[in-house]
matplotlib code that plots the C-alpha trace (Angstrom):
import matplotlib.pyplot as plt

x = [-0.1, -2.5, -4.9, -6.8, -7.2, -3.1, -3.2, -5.2, -3.3, 0.0, -0.9, -2.2, 0.6, 3.0, 0.8, 0.6, 4.0, 5.2, 3.2, 4.5, 8.1, 7.0, 5.7, 9.0, 11.1, 9.0, 8.5, 12.5, 13.0, 9.9, 12.0, 15.5, 13.8, 12.0, 15.1, 18.2, 19.5, 20.0, 19.4, 15.8, 15.3, 16.6, 14.6, 11.2, 12.9, 13.5, 9.8, 8.6, 10.8, 10.9, 7.4, 8.0, 11.2, 9.5, 5.9, 7.1, 6.8, 3.7, 1.9, 3.0, 1.2, -1.8, -2.0, -1.2, -4.8, -6.8, -8.1, -5.2, -7.7, -9.6, -6.6, -4.0, -7.8, -7.5, -3.4, -3.9, -7.0, -5.3, -2.0, -4.2, -6.1, -2.5, -1.2, -4.2, -4.1, -0.2, -1.0, -4.0, -1.8, 0.8, -0.7, -2.8, 0.9, 0.2, 2.8, 5.7, 8.3, 5.9, 3.3, 5.8, 6.9, 4.1, 2.1, 5.5, 4.9, 1.1, 2.5, 5.1, 2.3, 0.1, 3.0, 3.9, 1.1, 0.2, 3.6, 3.0, -0.6, -0.1, 2.8, 0.2, -2.0, 0.1, 0.5, -3.2, -3.9, -2.2, -2.2, 0.6, 3.2, 3.0, 3.7, 7.4, 6.7, 3.9, 6.7, 9.5, 6.8, 6.1, 9.5, 10.3, 7.4, 8.9, 12.0, 10.6, 9.0, 11.7, 13.6, 10.4, 9.0, 12.0, 12.8, 9.1, 9.1, 11.8, 11.1, 7.2, 8.0, 8.8, 6.0, 3.1, 5.0, 5.1, 1.7, 0.1, 2.7, 1.5, -2.3, -1.0, -0.1, -3.2, -5.1, -2.5, -4.4, -7.2, -5.4, -4.8, -7.6]
y = [-11.8, -12.4, -13.8, -11.9, -13.8, -14.3, -10.1, -9.9, -12.2, -11.0, -7.5, -8.5, -10.3, -7.5, -5.1, -8.0, -8.9, -5.1, -4.9, -7.9, -6.9, -3.3, -5.1, -7.6, -4.5, -2.4, -5.5, -6.0, -2.3, -2.4, -4.9, -3.6, -0.5, -2.5, -4.3, -2.8, -6.2, -7.6, -10.8, -10.6, -9.2, -12.4, -14.4, -12.8, -13.8, -17.4, -17.0, -16.3, -18.8, -21.5, -22.8, -22.8, -25.0, -27.5, -27.4, -26.6, -30.5, -31.1, -28.3, -28.9, -32.2, -30.6, -28.0, -30.9, -32.2, -29.1, -26.4, -24.4, -20.7, -21.4, -22.3, -19.2, -17.0, -18.6, -18.1, -14.9, -13.9, -15.1, -12.7, -10.0, -10.5, -11.4, -7.6, -6.1, -7.3, -6.6, -2.7, -2.5, -3.8, -1.9, 1.5, 0.5, 0.1, -3.7, -4.6, -5.8, -8.9, -12.1, -10.5, -9.9, -13.4, -15.1, -12.8, -13.8, -17.6, -16.9, -15.3, -18.2, -21.0, -19.0, -18.6, -22.5, -23.1, -20.4, -20.6, -24.0, -23.3, -20.1, -21.6, -24.4, -22.1, -19.9, -22.8, -23.4, -19.6, -20.3, -22.6, -25.6, -24.2, -20.5, -22.2, -21.4, -18.0, -17.9, -19.5, -16.5, -13.7, -15.3, -14.8, -11.5, -10.6, -11.7, -10.6, -7.0, -6.7, -7.7, -4.6, -2.2, -3.2, -2.5, 0.6, 1.6, 0.9, 2.7, 5.9, 5.5, 4.6, 8.1, 9.6, 6.7, 5.1, 1.1, 0.5, 2.3, 0.4, -3.3, -2.0, -1.1, -4.4, -6.0, -3.7, -4.4, -8.3, -7.0, -6.9, -10.5, -11.6]
z = [-23.0, -25.5, -23.4, -21.2, -18.2, -18.3, -18.7, -15.7, -13.6, -14.4, -13.4, -9.9, -9.3, -9.9, -7.3, -4.8, -5.0, -5.0, -1.8, -0.5, -0.5, 0.5, 3.8, 4.3, 4.1, 6.6, 8.8, 8.9, 9.3, 12.5, 13.6, 14.0, 15.5, 17.9, 19.3, 17.9, 17.2, 13.6, 14.8, 15.7, 12.2, 10.7, 13.1, 11.9, 8.6, 9.5, 10.6, 7.3, 5.0, 7.8, 6.8, 2.8, 3.4, 6.1, 4.1, 0.4, -0.6, 1.0, 0.3, -3.8, -3.2, -1.6, -4.7, -7.3, -6.1, -5.5, -7.4, -8.3, -8.5, -5.7, -3.5, -4.9, -4.1, -0.4, 0.3, -0.9, 1.2, 4.0, 3.5, 2.4, 6.5, 7.6, 6.2, 7.6, 10.7, 10.9, 9.8, 12.5, 15.5, 14.6, 14.4, 17.8, 19.0, 20.1, 17.8, 20.0, 19.1, 19.5, 17.6, 15.0, 15.0, 15.0, 11.9, 10.2, 10.9, 9.5, 6.4, 6.0, 6.4, 4.0, 1.3, 1.9, -0.1, -2.2, -4.4, -5.5, -6.6, -8.0, -10.4, -11.2, -12.0, -14.0, -16.6, -16.8, -18.0, -21.5, -24.0, -24.1, -26.3, -24.4, -20.9, -21.2, -22.3, -18.8, -17.0, -17.5, -17.5, -14.1, -12.8, -14.5, -12.3, -9.0, -9.7, -10.9, -7.7, -5.5, -6.6, -7.3, -3.7, -1.3, -2.8, -2.4, 1.3, 1.9, -0.3, 2.0, 5.3, 6.3, 5.2, 5.6, 8.7, 9.1, 9.9, 6.7, 4.5, 5.8, 5.4, 1.7, 1.1, 2.4, -0.3, -3.0, -2.7, -4.2, -7.3, -7.3, -6.0]

ax = plt.figure().add_subplot(projection="3d")
ax.plot(x, y, z, "-o")
ax.set_aspect("equal")
plt.show()
């Protein structure tokens, strides 16, 4: 954390990933509320994570050949736009199951390209002898956000509603951008 850019990046990453986990939790709750079927919730998560499985290797090769900072900015911007669109559609009463599945798929495709770009960018932020520390900090941020995000979603869903949680996630991307 001695490097200013690394400090800014990891703080932004923490805020953004907490927002992402808030959205993921709220999305699961919304799908279940709409259908009452846990399988539909699983399908929404499948739509989000299947692109990573199918595109992971290819997306990693693309990230290796591109400017990782620019690619991360693009993918993070796409994920922010997806979150805001999801929130607006939900608040307008236009979020049905196909829309939720489609937006989960969009998020999954963006994340498939974001993960390798962001992980590659992390090692560019520090000097070579500090790479293991940066990778460890990246892992800690990702793990910590998995704990904090769902807890915040559960706490905030009743007072704010799912639509505002989606928009909150979209706004959280400002920290990483």
